[in-house]
N, C-alpha and C positions, 0 to 999 in steps of 0.2 A: 313345364317351366314353373318354378316355385312362385314367382311374383304374380303370374296370372292366376294361379290357384288361390293365393292370398287375396287378390282383388275380387275374385269370384265369391270367396267366402264373405268378404266385406259387403258386396252387393247383396248377397243372400240375407245377411244380418239386417241391413238397412231396408230391405223389402219387408221384413217382418215387423220392425219397430223403429221408432225414433231413438237415436243414440248419440252420445257425445264421443269425442276422441278418446277420452279416458276409458269409457266403457268398451269401445272397440279395441283399444290396446290390451285390456285385460282379457277380452274374449279371444283375441287372435294371438295373444302372448308375444306382442312386439312393443317397442317403445312408442310412446305417444307421439313423439316427433316423426316417427316413420309413418304413422297413421295419416298425418297431414299430407305427406308427400304422395301417398297412395290415393288419397281422396281426390286430388286434382285429376288423376287419370280415371278414377272411378266416375267422376262427374262427366268427363268427356265421353266415356263409353256409354253411360246411361243416356246422355243426350243424343248420341249417334244412333242408339237403338230405338229412339222415339219415346223414351221415358222421361220422367221429371226428377231432377235432383233438387230436393228442397233443403234450404239452409234456414234454420230458425236462428236469427241473430242473437249475439250475446246481449245481456242486459245487466246494468249496474244494480246490484241488490240493495244499495243504500239509497240512491236518488231516483232509480227507475229509468234512467236513460237507456234507450234501445239503439244499438248500433245498426240501424236499418240500411244505411248506404254502404256498409263495409262488404266488400266482395272477397276479401281474403278469408280463407277457411279457418285460420288459426285464431286462438283466443287473444283479444286485445290486452295490452299491458295495464292500462288504467282508463278510467272514465274521463272524458274531456270536460264534463260538466263539474263534477265534484272532486276530480283528481285522485280518487281513491281506487283501490285495485280489487275490491270485493265484487267480482263479476261472475255471472253465470256463464258457463261454457256454451259455445254455439252447439246446436243440435242438428243432426243430419237425418234425412229420410229419403227413400227412393219410392217413387210411384211408377211402377212398370208401365210400358206401353199397353194399350188396350188389346193389341194383337197377340199378346202372350208374353212369355218370359223374354 
């Protein structure tokens, strides 16, 4: 099944390094919007396998506000503090379970 293969590739990439949705979309040759849809399932799979799905939250590049409490995986539209939209994309990484892949 193509989706499963794509998600496995996504997991393999995130096991190797921290990436944002844009980087994943370029690497997997899919739209950035599709990456976010797959990430929800990837997160569930990783947690079910005993691994950790790490979300490094977005940050405003102008005032430094960090979106710590945000659980959505997508990039926020604008900063609640300064109302600007110059934001760093959230980053994702997987730490596999200690029992193997």
